[in-house]
N, CA, C and O atoms as a GROMACS GRO file, in nm:
protein
  380
    1MET      N    1   3.185 -21.198  14.323
    1MET     CA    2   3.243 -21.067  14.246
    1MET      C    3   3.370 -21.045  14.237
    1MET      O    4   3.446 -21.033  14.333
    2PRO      N    5   3.405 -21.038  14.096
    2PRO     CA    6   3.584 -21.048  14.081
    2PRO      C    7   3.630 -20.882  14.073
    2PRO      O    8   3.573 -20.774  14.059
    3PHE      N    9   3.733 -20.918  14.086
    3PHE     CA   10   3.839 -20.815  14.112
    3PHE      C   11   3.860 -20.766  14.002
    3PHE      O   12   3.804 -20.824  13.909
    4PRO      N   13   3.961 -20.626  13.959
    4PRO     CA   14   4.012 -20.603  13.859
    4PRO      C   15   4.179 -20.693  13.906
    4PRO      O   16   4.221 -20.706  14.021
    5VAL      N   17   4.246 -20.742  13.780
    5VAL     CA   18   4.356 -20.798  13.820
    5VAL      C   19   4.474 -20.700  13.845
    5VAL      O   20   4.498 -20.612  13.763
    6PRO      N   21   4.557 -20.717  13.972
    6PRO     CA   22   4.634 -20.593  13.974
    6PRO      C   23   4.738 -20.622  13.908
    6PRO      O   24   4.772 -20.740  13.912
    7GLU      N   25   4.813 -20.536  13.835
    7GLU     CA   26   4.966 -20.578  13.775
    7GLU      C   27   5.066 -20.682  13.876
    7GLU      O   28   5.118 -20.640  13.980
    8GLY      N   29   5.078 -20.784  13.839
    8GLY     CA   30   5.147 -20.838  13.897
    8GLY      C   31   5.062 -20.974  13.946
    8GLY      O   32   5.113 -21.062  14.015
    9ARG      N   33   4.950 -20.975  13.909
    9ARG     CA   34   4.850 -21.094  13.946
    9ARG      C   35   4.841 -21.207  13.859
    9ARG      O   36   4.872 -21.154  13.752
   10ARG      N   37   4.821 -21.318  13.836
   10ARG     CA   38   4.812 -21.385  13.732
   10ARG      C   39   4.631 -21.404  13.723
   10ARG      O   40   4.583 -21.417  13.611
   11SER      N   41   4.556 -21.406  13.824
   11SER     CA   42   4.391 -21.466  13.797
   11SER      C   43   4.337 -21.356  13.887
   11SER      O   44   4.405 -21.307  13.976
   12LYS      N   45   4.210 -21.318  13.859
   12LYS     CA   46   4.121 -21.253  13.905
   12LYS      C   47   4.079 -21.316  14.057
   12LYS      O   48   4.085 -21.438  14.070
   13ARG      N   49   4.040 -21.242  14.160
   13ARG     CA   50   4.007 -21.288  14.319
   13ARG      C   51   3.865 -21.285  14.289
   13ARG      O   52   3.824 -21.218  14.195
   14ILE      N   53   3.783 -21.356  14.363
   14ILE     CA   54   3.674 -21.378  14.357
   14ILE      C   55   3.629 -21.404  14.512
   14ILE      O   56   3.662 -21.502  14.579
   15PHE      N   57   3.538 -21.287  14.557
   15PHE     CA   58   3.516 -21.298  14.736
   15PHE      C   59   3.432 -21.448  14.757
   15PHE      O   60   3.353 -21.490  14.672
   16SER      N   61   3.459 -21.515  14.875
   16SER     CA   62   3.387 -21.612  14.873
   16SER      C   63   3.242 -21.600  14.916
   16SER      O   64   3.203 -21.524  15.005
   17LYS      N   65   3.161 -21.688  14.840
   17LYS     CA   66   3.042 -21.661  14.907
   17LYS      C   67   3.018 -21.803  15.043
   17LYS      O   68   2.945 -21.794  15.142
   18ALA      N   69   3.079 -21.889  15.015
   18ALA     CA   70   3.061 -22.008  15.146
   18ALA      C   71   3.215 -21.968  15.217
   18ALA      O   72   3.306 -22.045  15.185
   19PRO      N   73   3.241 -21.886  15.286
   19PRO     CA   74   3.341 -21.889  15.363
   19PRO      C   75   3.447 -21.986  15.457
   19PRO      O   76   3.569 -22.004  15.447
   20ARG      N   77   3.352 -22.036  15.544
   20ARG     CA   78   3.415 -22.149  15.622
   20ARG      C   79   3.458 -22.250  15.567
   20ARG      O   80   3.408 -22.316  15.476
   21ALA      N   81   3.578 -22.268  15.639
   21ALA     CA   82   3.687 -22.366  15.554
   21ALA      C   83   3.765 -22.424  15.681
   21ALA      O   84   3.758 -22.367  15.790
   22SER      N   85   3.853 -22.559  15.658
   22SER     CA   86   3.977 -22.582  15.728
   22SER      C   87   4.071 -22.583  15.679
   22SER      O   88   4.066 -22.592  15.556
   23LEU      N   89   4.192 -22.575  15.737
   23LEU     CA   90   4.308 -22.556  15.672
   23LEU      C   91   4.389 -22.699  15.779
   23LEU      O   92   4.392 -22.717  15.901
   24VAL      N   93   4.435 -22.760  15.684
   24VAL     CA   94   4.519 -22.906  15.737
   24VAL      C   95   4.672 -22.840  15.700
   24VAL      O   96   4.714 -22.769  15.609
   25PHE      N   97   4.740 -22.908  15.835
   25PHE     CA   98   4.842 -22.894  15.810
   25PHE      C   99   4.961 -22.983  15.865
   25PHE      O  100   4.895 -23.053  15.943
   26ASN      N  101   5.081 -23.026  15.877
   26ASN     CA  102   5.173 -23.075  15.950
   26ASN      C  103   5.101 -23.237  15.875
   26ASN      O  104   5.038 -23.322  15.937
   27LEU      N  105   5.131 -23.239  15.755
   27LEU     CA  106   5.082 -23.344  15.638
   27LEU      C  107   5.133 -23.488  15.656
   27LEU      O  108   5.080 -23.592  15.618
   28ASP      N  109   5.234 -23.471  15.717
   28ASP     CA  110   5.364 -23.574  15.672
   28ASP      C  111   5.378 -23.625  15.811
   28ASP      O  112   5.429 -23.736  15.816
   29ARG      N  113   5.339 -23.564  15.946
   29ARG     CA  114   5.338 -23.587  16.082
   29ARG      C  115   5.230 -23.623  16.129
   29ARG      O  116   5.178 -23.732  16.105
   30ASN      N  117   5.183 -23.535  16.205
   30ASN     CA  118   5.017 -23.543  16.266
   30ASN      C  119   4.969 -23.444  16.244
   30ASN      O  120   4.979 -23.330  16.289
   31PRO      N  121   4.912 -23.493  16.167
   31PRO     CA  122   4.763 -23.363  16.066
   31PRO      C  123   4.719 -23.298  16.185
   31PRO      O  124   4.682 -23.345  16.293
   32GLU      N  125   4.730 -23.167  16.139
   32GLU     CA  126   4.632 -23.057  16.254
   32GLU      C  127   4.562 -23.014  16.157
   32GLU      O  128   4.601 -22.999  16.042
   33ARG      N  129   4.429 -22.987  16.209
   33ARG     CA  130   4.300 -22.908  16.116
   33ARG      C  131   4.234 -22.830  16.196
   33ARG      O  132   4.165 -22.864  16.292
   34LEU      N  133   4.261 -22.698  16.143
   34LEU     CA  134   4.206 -22.568  16.256
   34LEU      C  135   4.100 -22.519  16.128
   34LEU      O  136   4.100 -22.559  16.012
   35PRO      N  137   3.995 -22.402  16.205
   35PRO     CA  138   3.907 -22.362  16.145
   35PRO      C  139   3.950 -22.230  16.051
   35PRO      O  140   4.018 -22.147  16.110
   36CYS      N  141   3.919 -22.203  15.916
   36CYS     CA  142   3.972 -22.046  15.884
   36CYS      C  143   3.861 -22.000  15.796
   36CYS      O  144   3.777 -22.069  15.738
   37LEU      N  145   3.877 -21.859  15.795
   37LEU     CA  146   3.790 -21.821  15.660
   37LEU      C  147   3.835 -21.802  15.550
   37LEU      O  148   3.949 -21.754  15.553
   38VAL      N  149   3.782 -21.824  15.425
   38VAL     CA  150   3.833 -21.804  15.302
   38VAL      C  151   3.778 -21.654  15.276
   38VAL      O  152   3.661 -21.622  15.296
   39LEU      N  153   3.877 -21.566  15.229
   39LEU     CA  154   3.858 -21.432  15.230
   39LEU      C  155   3.823 -21.420  15.100
   39LEU      O  156   3.733 -21.340  15.071
   40ASP      N  157   3.889 -21.499  14.997
   40ASP     CA  158   3.889 -21.446  14.853
   40ASP      C  159   3.954 -21.576  14.794
   40ASP      O  160   4.019 -21.657  14.861
   41SER      N  161   3.930 -21.587  14.662
   41SER     CA  162   4.013 -21.711  14.584
   41SER      C  163   4.026 -21.666  14.459
   41SER      O  164   3.972 -21.563  14.420
   42SER      N  165   4.114 -21.757  14.373
   42SER     CA  166   4.119 -21.729  14.234
   42SER      C  167   4.140 -21.863  14.212
   42SER      O  168   4.142 -21.951  14.298
   43LYS      N  169   4.157 -21.874  14.085
   43LYS     CA  170   4.242 -22.027  14.010
   43LYS      C  171   4.327 -22.050  14.055
   43LYS      O  172   4.344 -22.172  14.065
   44ASP      N  173   4.427 -21.972  14.105
   44ASP     CA  174   4.576 -22.012  14.179
   44ASP      C  175   4.560 -22.021  14.303
   44ASP      O  176   4.653 -22.082  14.354
   45GLY      N  177   4.474 -21.982  14.384
   45GLY     CA  178   4.476 -21.979  14.529
   45GLY      C  179   4.394 -21.874  14.632
   45GLY      O  180   4.337 -21.774  14.587
   46PHE      N  181   4.396 -21.907  14.768
   46PHE     CA  182   4.283 -21.867  14.847
   46PHE      C  183   4.403 -21.772  14.947
   46PHE      O  184   4.524 -21.778  14.969
   47ARG      N  185   4.283 -21.685  14.991
   47ARG     CA  186   4.352 -21.591  15.110
   47ARG      C  187   4.242 -21.625  15.180
   47ARG      O  188   4.122 -21.611  15.154
   48VAL      N  189   4.326 -21.694  15.319
   48VAL     CA  190   4.239 -21.729  15.456
   48VAL      C  191   4.268 -21.638  15.575
   48VAL      O  192   4.379 -21.592  15.602
   49ARG      N  193   4.191 -21.624  15.621
   49ARG     CA  194   4.222 -21.594  15.800
   49ARG      C  195   4.184 -21.704  15.871
   49ARG      O  196   4.083 -21.774  15.858
   50GLY      N  197   4.286 -21.714  15.956
   50GLY     CA  198   4.251 -21.797  16.077
   50GLY      C  199   4.408 -21.790  16.208
   50GLY      O  200   4.518 -21.737  16.192
   51SER      N  201   4.379 -21.832  16.273
   51SER     CA  202   4.444 -21.874  16.418
   51SER      C  203   4.586 -21.955  16.407
   51SER      O  204   4.582 -22.032  16.503
   52PHE      N  205   4.702 -21.976  16.342
   52PHE     CA  206   4.778 -22.082  16.302
   52PHE      C  207   4.896 -21.998  16.286
   52PHE      O  208   4.909 -21.879  16.261
   53HIS      N  209   4.997 -22.114  16.312
   53HIS     CA  210   5.144 -22.036  16.241
   53HIS      C  211   5.186 -22.107  16.182
   53HIS      O  212   5.203 -22.223  16.220
   54LEU      N  213   5.216 -22.065  16.074
   54LEU     CA  214   5.304 -22.120  15.931
   54LEU      C  215   5.422 -22.057  15.884
   54LEU      O  216   5.463 -21.953  15.934
   55ARG      N  217   5.484 -22.122  15.778
   55ARG     CA  218   5.588 -22.047  15.721
   55ARG      C  219   5.544 -22.084  15.570
   55ARG      O  220   5.463 -22.165  15.526
   56ARG      N  221   5.639 -21.983  15.504
   56ARG     CA  222   5.624 -21.960  15.368
   56ARG      C  223   5.694 -22.067  15.306
   56ARG      O  224   5.807 -22.093  15.349
   57GLY      N  225   5.632 -22.155  15.181
   57GLY     CA  226   5.689 -22.296  15.132
   57GLY      C  227   5.602 -22.406  15.199
   57GLY      O  228   5.599 -22.516  15.143
   58GLN      N  229   5.551 -22.392  15.284
   58GLN     CA  230   5.466 -22.486  15.375
   58GLN      C  231   5.369 -22.553  15.326
   58GLN      O  232   5.264 -22.489  15.324
   59ILE      N  233   5.361 -22.679  15.277
   59ILE     CA  234   5.209 -22.744  15.191
   59ILE      C  235   5.089 -22.712  15.292
   59ILE      O  236   5.141 -22.704  15.403
   60VAL      N  237   4.991 -22.696  15.299
   60VAL     CA  238   4.851 -22.741  15.367
   60VAL      C  239   4.779 -22.783  15.256
   60VAL      O  240   4.817 -22.786  15.140
   61GLU      N  241   4.634 -22.828  15.318
   61GLU     CA  242   4.553 -22.828  15.235
   61GLU      C  243   4.438 -22.748  15.289
   61GLU      O  244   4.429 -22.713  15.406
   62VAL      N  245   4.347 -22.720  15.190
   62VAL     CA  246   4.211 -22.608  15.203
   62VAL      C  247   4.109 -22.706  15.204
   62VAL      O  248   4.111 -22.782  15.107
   63ILE      N  249   4.019 -22.724  15.291
   63ILE     CA  250   3.892 -22.827  15.283
   63ILE      C  251   3.765 -22.735  15.305
   63ILE      O  252   3.742 -22.692  15.418
   64LEU      N  253   3.677 -22.701  15.190
   64LEU     CA  254   3.578 -22.598  15.215
   64LEU      C  255   3.483 -22.679  15.279
   64LEU      O  256   3.475 -22.800  15.260
   65ASP      N  257   3.388 -22.596  15.379
   65ASP     CA  258   3.287 -22.690  15.479
   65ASP      C  259   3.181 -22.707  15.375
   65ASP      O  260   3.096 -22.791  15.405
   66ASP      N  261   3.163 -22.633  15.232
   66ASP     CA  262   3.052 -22.697  15.127
   66ASP      C  263   3.066 -22.822  15.062
   66ASP      O  264   2.975 -22.891  15.016
   67ASN      N  265   3.222 -22.852  15.060
   67ASN     CA  266   3.279 -22.953  14.981
   67ASN      C  267   3.370 -23.010  15.025
   67ASN      O  268   3.472 -23.008  14.956
   68PRO      N  269   3.376 -23.090  15.166
   68PRO     CA  270   3.424 -23.151  15.236
   68PRO      C  271   3.522 -23.273  15.179
   68PRO      O  272   3.605 -23.327  15.252
   69LEU      N  273   3.505 -23.303  15.062
   69LEU     CA  274   3.546 -23.434  14.994
   69LEU      C  275   3.659 -23.386  14.904
   69LEU      O  276   3.737 -23.463  14.848
   70ASN      N  277   3.662 -23.250  14.895
   70ASN     CA  278   3.771 -23.219  14.788
   70ASN      C  279   3.863 -23.135  14.879
   70ASN      O  280   3.817 -23.041  14.944
   71ALA      N  281   3.982 -23.166  14.883
   71ALA     CA  282   4.080 -23.091  14.962
   71ALA      C  283   4.201 -23.045  14.855
   71ALA      O  284   4.262 -23.118  14.777
   72VAL      N  285   4.215 -22.907  14.876
   72VAL     CA  286   4.283 -22.890  14.769
   72VAL      C  287   4.472 -22.798  14.839
   72VAL      O  288   4.512 -22.697  14.898
   73ARG      N  289   4.523 -22.928  14.773
   73ARG     CA  290   4.664 -22.902  14.822
   73ARG      C  291   4.734 -22.738  14.788
   73ARG      O  292   4.719 -22.701  14.672
   74CYS      N  293   4.790 -22.663  14.861
   74CYS     CA  294   4.849 -22.522  14.854
   74CYS      C  295   4.978 -22.556  14.943
   74CYS      O  296   5.006 -22.651  15.015
   75SER      N  297   5.063 -22.407  14.898
   75SER     CA  298   5.200 -22.356  14.967
   75SER      C  299   5.156 -22.234  14.983
   75SER      O  300   5.080 -22.170  14.911
   76VAL      N  301   5.213 -22.202  15.096
   76VAL     CA  302   5.185 -22.094  15.165
   76VAL      C  303   5.298 -21.998  15.109
   76VAL      O  304   5.418 -22.021  15.124
   77VAL      N  305   5.243 -21.884  15.041
   77VAL     CA  306   5.329 -21.780  14.941
   77VAL      C  307   5.377 -21.689  15.028
   77VAL      O  308   5.496 -21.658  15.036
   78TRP      N  309   5.255 -21.628  15.117
   78TRP     CA  310   5.288 -21.488  15.236
   78TRP      C  311   5.206 -21.508  15.371
   78TRP      O  312   5.111 -21.582  15.395
   79ILE      N  313   5.265 -21.428  15.440
   79ILE     CA  314   5.193 -21.449  15.578
   79ILE      C  315   5.186 -21.268  15.604
   79ILE      O  316   5.276 -21.187  15.581
   80GLY      N  317   5.068 -21.247  15.652
   80GLY     CA  318   5.019 -21.125  15.690
   80GLY      C  319   5.158 -21.112  15.809
   80GLY      O  320   5.223 -21.208  15.850
   81LYS      N  321   5.173 -21.000  15.838
   81LYS     CA  322   5.260 -20.904  15.922
   81LYS      C  323   5.185 -20.930  16.077
   81LYS      O  324   5.071 -20.971  16.099
   82THR      N  325   5.276 -20.896  16.161
   82THR     CA  326   5.199 -20.872  16.320
   82THR      C  327   5.168 -20.710  16.311
   82THR      O  328   5.253 -20.645  16.251
   83GLY      N  329   5.075 -20.652  16.356
   83GLY     CA  330   5.007 -20.513  16.346
   83GLY      C  331   4.993 -20.453  16.195
   83GLY      O  332   4.989 -20.330  16.181
   84SER      N  333   4.987 -20.513  16.116
   84SER     CA  334   4.939 -20.482  15.983
   84SER      C  335   4.777 -20.529  15.952
   84SER      O  336   4.719 -20.618  16.016
   85ARG      N  337   4.726 -20.464  15.859
   85ARG     CA  338   4.614 -20.483  15.824
   85ARG      C  339   4.587 -20.668  15.786
   85ARG      O  340   4.485 -20.734  15.802
   86ASN      N  341   4.689 -20.699  15.746
   86ASN     CA  342   4.693 -20.844  15.691
   86ASN      C  343   4.670 -20.918  15.788
   86ASN      O  344   4.597 -21.017  15.782
   87GLU      N  345   4.747 -20.866  15.920
   87GLU     CA  346   4.788 -21.000  16.029
   87GLU      C  347   4.669 -21.076  16.055
   87GLU      O  348   4.561 -21.023  16.081
   88GLY      N  349   4.692 -21.229  16.047
   88GLY     CA  350   4.598 -21.322  16.087
   88GLY      C  351   4.578 -21.382  15.918
   88GLY      O  352   4.565 -21.500  15.885
   89GLU      N  353   4.580 -21.291  15.849
   89GLU     CA  354   4.572 -21.360  15.672
   89GLU      C  355   4.730 -21.445  15.635
   89GLU      O  356   4.845 -21.446  15.680
   90VAL      N  357   4.665 -21.502  15.539
   90VAL     CA  358   4.768 -21.628  15.496
   90VAL      C  359   4.722 -21.633  15.331
   90VAL      O  360   4.606 -21.659  15.298
   91GLY      N  361   4.817 -21.608  15.245
   91GLY     CA  362   4.831 -21.581  15.109
   91GLY      C  363   4.850 -21.764  15.063
   91GLY      O  364   4.943 -21.813  15.126
   92LEU      N  365   4.795 -21.843  14.990
   92LEU     CA  366   4.823 -21.996  14.934
   92LEU      C  367   4.794 -21.988  14.779
   92LEU      O  368   4.697 -21.939  14.721
   93GLU      N  369   4.907 -22.051  14.726
   93GLU     CA  370   4.889 -22.082  14.568
   93GLU      C  371   4.871 -22.234  14.572
   93GLU      O  372   4.922 -22.287  14.670
   94THR      N  373   4.829 -22.288  14.514
   94THR     CA  374   4.765 -22.407  14.488
   94THR      C  375   4.895 -22.476  14.381
   94THR      O  376   4.948 -22.415  14.288
   95VAL      N  377   4.925 -22.618  14.424
   95VAL     CA  378   5.041 -22.690  14.380
   95VAL      C  379   4.984 -22.762  14.299
   95VAL      O  380   5.049 -22.844  14.234
   0.00000   0.00000   0.00000
């Protein structure tokens, strides 16, 4: 179900029908793969929830459980602040 596009957004968000996925980071050294939930997505990226420590600008890959052969390379755009309603969430933009 699409959301209206708020001012500043480039594309509509769509709730994920198959929210289980993995996030792969440390791509250049020892890759780590951790489970996450895709809360919503758009043609430009994802909003995911999980237990991982990332930093803005870091490159990661999202691998959806229903399509494990198609990894999507993304950059971390924002990280939910501790104590906020977005704690544990990460905004990713496709690169």
